[in-house]
ROBA-307036 format. One record per residue (C-alpha): residue in three letters; z, y, x negated. Coordinates in steps of 0.1 Angstrom, whole numbers, plus 5000, padded with zeros to 4 digits. Example, Ala and Ser with C-alpha at 12.3 -4.5 7.8 and 13.67 -1.06 7.14 Angstrom:
% ROBA-307036
Ala507849554877Ser507149894863
This chain:
% ROBA-307036
Asn500150034999Met500750264969Asn497150224966Met496650434995Ile498350724982Thr496151014968Ala498151104933Ile498751104898Met501750924891Ile504151114862Asp506850934868Asn509150964832Glu512150744850Pro511850364856Ser511650304894Met514550164918Ser513349824912Ser512849834874Arg516749994870Gln519549874862Gly523049884882Ile523350144901Pro521950514896Ser524450804891Ile524751024924Ser524751354899Ser521351204883Ser517951424891Tyr516251104902Ser519051014936Lys519051424942Arg515551394947His514551454987Ser512251124990Thr514450924970Ile517251024994Gly515150945026Ala514450635010Arg517650535007Thr518750625043Phe515850475060Leu516650135041Phe520650155039Glu522249875051Trp519249685063Pro520149395090Glu519649035076Cys518748945111Asp515248975125Glu516449105161Glu518549355148Arg515949485119Val513349545149Asn515849715171Ser516649925143Ile513650045133Pro513050365158Met516350505151Arg515250465113Val511950645117His513650935134Gln516450975107Leu513650985083Val512151245105Gln514951455107His515251465068Phe511451525068His511851835083His515451905066Asn515052235047Pro511452275048Gln511652625025His512852414997Ala509552185001Cys508252364973Glu510652354945Glu511451974953Glu511451774921Arg508751414927Ala508051144907Ile504451214917Thr502251544916Ile500051614946Ser496751764942Phe494451934972Gly492452124954Asp492752504966Asn494852455000Gln497652284987Asp500652225014Pro504252165004Met505151995034Glu502251785029Ala503551694997Arg506251625006Arg505451355036Ile503651145008Ala505951164984Leu508551035012Thr506050745018Ala505450674982Ala509450624980Val509550395010Val506650184999Glu507850144966Ser511350054980Ala511449895010Pro511249515009Ser508649295026Ser510549225056Val510249585065Trp506449545072Thr507149195091Ser509649345115Phe507449675122Arg504749395126Ser507049235149Leu507649555168Phe504449645177Glu504249275192Lys507049305213Ile505849675229Ile502749545235Asn504449185255Val506649485273His503449655287Met502249365293Arg505049175313Gln505249515330Gln501649495340Gly502249165352Ser504549265373Ser503249605395Cys499549305398Glu500049005407Glu496148965407Asp496149035366Phe499348855363Asp498948615331Ser501148305344Ser502148225308Leu504248535308Glu506248375337Met507248075312Glu508748285288Ser512848355287Glu514348555310Asp515548765281Glu512448905277Pro513149245282Met510549465306Met512049805289Leu512249925255Glu515650015246Phe514150325226Ser512250625239Glu508350495235Asp507150885229Leu509550975204Phe508650715186Tyr504650755183Gln505651115176Asn507851025149Leu505050805136Gln502251105135Thr504651295120Leu505051095088Gln501450975093Trp502350625088Leu499950515120Asn496850725119Pro493850535093Phe491650865098His494251105083Leu493251295052Ala496551255030Lys496350875032Thr499650805044Asp498850525064Ile500850225059Leu501550105097Thr498050025101Ser497749695090Ser501049625106Leu499849705137His495949515133Gly498549205127Ala500249265161Leu497249325183Tyr495549025164His498548745172Thr498748905207Ile495248865216Arg495248525200Asn498148425221His496848575253Val493548445254Thr494448095244Asp496648085271Lys493848205295Ile491047955281Ser492847665266Gly491747345284Val489947605315Phe486347465316Asn485747435357Asp484647675381Glu487647895373Ala486047975333Glu483248145351Asp484748505343Leu487248445318Tyr485648675288Ser484648925316Ser488648945326Leu489548915288Ile487749235280Ser489249375310Trp492549335302Lys492349525270Asp490749795285Ser493349835313Leu496449735285Leu495249755252Leu493250065247Pro495550265273Leu498150165247Leu496650245215Glu495650595228Lys499750665235Met500750535204Phe498050755186Cys498751005206Cys495451105214Asn494551375244Val490651325244Lys488951005254Gly486151025236Asn488251055203Asn486150865177Leu489450655162Leu489550495201Val485850425203Tyr486650285168Tyr488950055182Asp487449955216Lys484549795194Lys486949625168Leu488749475194Asn486149375214Gln485149175184Thr488649065181Ile488748945214Ser484948755213Glu486048615180Cys489548445196Tyr487548305221Cys484648135202Ser486948025178Ile489547885205Arg486047745224Ser485147565189Ser488047305187Glu487147255229Ile483547205224Phe483846815223Asp485646825252Ile483647075269Ile479846895262Ala481646555271Asp482446725311Tyr479346865314Pro478446955338Asp481447025357Ser482147215324Leu479047435331Pro481047755338Ala482847715303Val479547725291Met478048045300Asp481148185297Leu480948105263His477848165260Arg478248585265Ala480848555244Leu478548385213Ser475948695221Lys478748945209Ala480648745182Gln477748585168Lys480048325155Val478048035162Ser477947885134Thr481147825138Ile480547675171Val478247365149Arg480247325125Ala483447235146Leu480646995171Lys479446815139Gln483046765132Ser484346645162Phe481246435164Arg482246255131Asn485746205141Arg485446125178Leu481945955184Leu480245845155His482645535147Pro481445145160Gly484245195186Ala481845445205Gln479645255228Thr475845315222Gly475945455262Gln478645655253Val476845805225Leu473345855241Gln475146015272Met477246265248Tyr473746335228Ile471846435263Asn474946685275Thr474246825235Ile470846925243Lys471547075279Val474647275265Met472847365228Arg469747495250Val471847725271Phe473447875234Asp469847845220Pro466447795242Ser464347705205Asp466447405195Asn467347545161Leu470747465167Leu470147145184Asp468247035153Thr471347145133Ala474247025156Ala472846675163Glu471346585133Glu473646335123Val473946175162Arg470346115159Ala470645955126Tyr473545735139Leu471645635173Arg468545535146Gly470945265131Arg471745095159Ser470444805170Asp470444885216Thr469645255215Val466645165226Arg467044925257Cys470645125265Ile467345425267Met465345205288Thr467645085309Ser468845435317Leu465545495328Met465445235351Asp468845235367Asp468245345399Gln472045275410Ala473745505385Glu471345785390Ser471645905353Asp469946195338Leu467345995320Tyr466345835357Glu466246175368Glu464046275340Leu461345975348Gln461246055384Arg459746395379His456646465391Asp455246775373Ala455746535338Ile453446555311Pro452346265289Leu454846235257Asp452346255233Gln451546615245Ala455246715246Gln455546895213Tyr455147265212Asp452747445198Ser452447845198Asp448447785194Asp448847625230Asp450747935244Asp448448055277Glu449248395273Pro448048565238Pro450348775213Asp450449155225Leu450749345191Asn454749415193Trp454648995181Asn457548905159Pro458348545144Ala461548355153Pro464348455126Ser464448185101Lys467047885107Tyr468948015077Tyr469348415088Gln470648215126Arg473348035103Ile474748315088Ser474448575109Gly474648375147Val471048535159Met469348325180Gly465148295183Asn463948425213Arg461148185223Ala461348035257Val462347715267Asp459747435254Lys458947255292Asn457547015274Ala460446915255Asp462346715282Leu464846485275Leu462946165272Ala460546355249Met463946415231Met465446035231Val461145955219Arg462046195198Ile464945985177Tyr462445755165Gly459345975165Ser457245655184Asn456345555214Asp455645185207Leu459345085202Phe460145225240Val457445045252Asp457944715232Glu461144715251Tyr460144795282Arg458044495280Leu460944285274Met462744435299Leu460444355329Ala459244005315Asp463443945320Lys463044095357Leu460443965372Leu461443555355Ala464643625370Ser463243765406Thr463343435434Asp461643685456Phe458343785438Asp459244185451Thr457544385426Glu457544725449Lys460144905428Asp458744755392Ile455044945404His456545245413Asn458845265379Leu455145155358Glu453245395375Leu455945695366Leu455845535330Lys451945565327Leu452345885328Arg454645955304Phe453545715280Gly450045655285Glu448045405309Met446945175275Ser450045155261Met451644985295Arg448444825302Gln449944435291Cys452944545315Glu450444645343Ile449144265338Met452744095342Ile453244265375Lys449944155390Asp451043835376Met453743805397Glu451743955427Asp449043635422Ser452043385418Lys453143475451Arg449843475470Ile448843135449Thr452642945457Ser451943085496Asn448442885495Ile449942605479His452442575501Ser450642585532Met447942285515Leu450842085509Lys451942125542Thr448442045559Arg448141765538Arg451841585547Asn450441675583Asn447241515580Asp449041195563Ser451941165589Met454341205560Asp457841365571Asp457941745575Arg459541815544Glu460542195530Asp458642305504Val461342345474Val458742515446Asp458342865443Val456542905408Ala455643225389Ile452243205370Ile451743405344Ser449043515315His451243445283Ile448943585261Phe450043935279Trp453643825278Pro456343805255Pro456943515236Leu459143295261Gln461443015253Lys459542645248Glu462242435242Ala461142065253Met463541855278Lys462641545305Tyr463441665338His465441475366Pro462741225385Lys463541405413Ile462541715399Gln459841635380Asp458241495410Lys458241805430Leu456941965395Asp454141725399Glu453341755429Phe453042095426Ser450742105397Asn448241855410Glu448042085437Tyr447242385418Ala444842205400Lys442742155427Tyr443142465440Lys442042665408Lys440142375388Pro439942345357Arg442642555349Arg446342355348Leu449842445344Val451842415315Trp455642465321Phe458342655303Gln460842395311His463942615301Ile462942895321Gly463742965358Gln466442905386Val467342625405Gln469742655440Leu471742345448Glu473942225476Leu476942005465Glu479741865481Val482841915459Ile486641845464Glu488942085467Glu492142125456Asp493742015491Gly491641715487Glu489041795513Ile485241785501Ser483342095512Thr479442225503Lys478942465481Glu475942645463Phe474942675432Thr472342915412Cys471742725381Ser469342675353Pro467142425352Leu468642225325His472142245345Ala470442075377Thr468641805357Leu472241735345Ile474041695376Ser471141505395His471941265368Phe475341165380Glu473341015412Asp472540715391Asn474440515369Asp477740505394Gly478440875386Cys479440815349Trp477840935319Thr478440985285Leu477341245258Ser475041065242Ala473140905268Leu472641265284Ser471341345253Ser469041055254Glu468041105291Thr467141455290Gly465641495253Val468641795244Ser470841795214Asp474841705218Asp475742065210Ile473842195241Ile474741935262Lys478341965257Lys477842365264Lys475742285293Met478242025312Gly480642315305Tyr479242475338Trp480442185357Val483242115344Asn484842475348Asn483242455384Lys485542125390Val482741915399Val483041665370Lys485541595348Val485841535310Thr487041245289His486741245250Glu488140855242Pro486540645231Glu483840925232Val483041245252Thr482341115286Tyr481841305317Gln482641165353Leu482141275392Leu485841445401Ser487241195429His490141215458His492741075428Asp491641345397Ser494241605390Tyr492741965387Thr494942035355Asn493841945320Asn489642005330Asn489042375318His486242355293Asn485742705286Asp485742595244Phe482342465250Tyr480842675277Asp478442985269Asp476243185298Glu473143205279Asp470943145309Gln469943495314Ile467743525287Ile464243425290Val462543625266Ser462843475230Leu463243775206Gly463243535174Gly460143405190Gln458143745194Glu459343845161Glu458343535143Glu454843555163Glu454743895145Trp454443765110Glu452143505116Val449943755126Tyr450743975093Glu450143605076Ser447043605085Tyr446043985077Val447843935041Val445543605034Gly442643775046Met443344065022Leu444143824992Ser441143624996Asn438843915000Leu440244094968Gly442143844945Gln445544014937Leu447244364955Pro450744484948Leu453044494975Glu452944914980Arg448844844985Ile449844505009His451944765030Asn449445055032Met446744775042Leu449044635069Lys449644965088Thr445845105085Phe444444785100Val447344615121Thr447444915143Gly444744905163Ser445844525174Glu448144395197His450644335169Lys451644695159Tyr453044695121Asn456444915118Lys457844705092Thr459344865059Pro458644795026Gln461944585019Gln460644395048Leu457644305038Ser458944195002Met461343945017Phe458443835039Leu456043795007His458943624987Asn459543395018Leu456043335016Cys455743274974His459243024985Lys456742825009Glu453842834980Lys451042965000Leu451943314976Glu452743344939Cys453943654926Gly452943734885Ala455643914864Asp453544274870Gly454444264907Met450944144917Tyr450643874949Lys447843674950Leu446843314965Val447742984956Lys445242824942Lys444842464958
């Protein structure tokens, strides 16, 4: 604070802080006017904080009285400093500066802390008075304070402020530079504003947050500015000092608002759209404070701590990313902030294996009605390959006042946002695709999901799938969905063909005077080259089931001659009615929907007196023991059969004499029946295609390095059914595998060539 004194020090005696012992009363130092005033001000300085604060107004008043004592002697006083004012020398001004310097030199740090506490006390009393007189502006947080908090001050405010102005301790624009309390006042103002803003906005995200920022500005105008005008003894409202503090308080309120919201930005985004009022209010504060970078840094840190970890489900991460897109576009329509804030989220989603499936599931889920589902239903959307903003595509030509958007660096350090309008092409689905930068992954994933859905359906109802497909064709392009279109057409054809064959079988039975048996076989007939690879494991059906399938196959061969059916034996659903024994001993009929293998296994228990060993079932069905054990667990858990383990694993139908205890078979049962599409088979099929390309390259070109093979595969396989999207590391592992199989050989120089036979 001594640096604020414009003076030349000529003190030939040591200061009070460096003197040893107590100075003599008769010394010139102790007789100085400034020294006596400082000692009077600090006489018996209390140790208790509250007592120190309460004593300050009286001490300031005594110091002012000392300042006015014998003004005629001001020009003759001995001082430790010489004051230079040029031509206009004022002895009383010199006395004021010397008195201020003596107080600053002698006062402990607790003096300035006490002044700050006093200013805070004054502001809080005015807040309580304002709250008690105006209920609608009453701060609820003040109600929770202690009842001991005073509603009135124990001293005269006007006299205290006049004394401070006399000493010029609270006037940053005074020429004498004796202002030593402005920093304490600023600290009190900031602490009060911070607490008030925290109480007002913390945790409030709903409709109540709509005009919080405006209410804080009104609170400043109605309370703080009038109080400052009173403190500075300003008589003119247009005073430059009040204009300065008006701007400074606006900035402080905005910065405190943004600082508090930065610690809550993760929760605000998680609660979106319920938190939209808080987002709009924060946007107004950000436009004043320019603290966008603070919000972005806090959000990125919250993502690392609370979202980007294995405990968060992929669906939750995706929803948070979607909400982030919406919120960041309120702050910055140009998406520059979004690119910075969500960069790590996109990278994390790329690393998760189920991200694409979660996105496509949300697109198709009409029950949840997610943001992505609503996005797909938009009829004004444009294809994804056009969803890239390009200023050359703008319909309106630029005018002479056009300016480029601020650079990202400038926006980051200043908080200034680009003024480009929201790109209508960059919708949510386009942002999801941009995580990977390619449409192919999403098309392939939808193809797999569609295959599972169609083959699991028993009523051949494709109306909803056709609707979704048409919407996807608008976004991903018609050619990319060609295979999916054929898959749906296969199901429609299957429904028609199955109905016709049922009619033919019924007619033949009537002509042959056979029993009017009900048709029990509905078949999905697919064009397998357009479908993903399906499970092809072989097994032997029970004769009763096989007879039904053979009957249908023979009729199809006549209907579609010369075509024939090839059955995927593990795929499908069988509806059974079985008589089971309840716990009370009664026999009831239950319906079961299971896989063909489950149906085959339980059908065998009509033979062999209802008792089969594990090895016998394996031999009868052509399926391994491990798979039989897992599948039989389904019937054990449903209390249809029981299992014994001595001398070997044996299954037997339950009877009235069997107990329901100790028959739990959960350790052997897993539900894999819903997995229809063979993901491993699809990948294996892709590598077989790549292998044929590699063999062709090496046959024509001799030997090639890994990088050249990788680039050629990207070039030539692009136009085929199987897109090449592997990394060089994956290709290297595949080529090493071919070398292990002695199909290729790799030289010391890293060149691959065919093995000569």
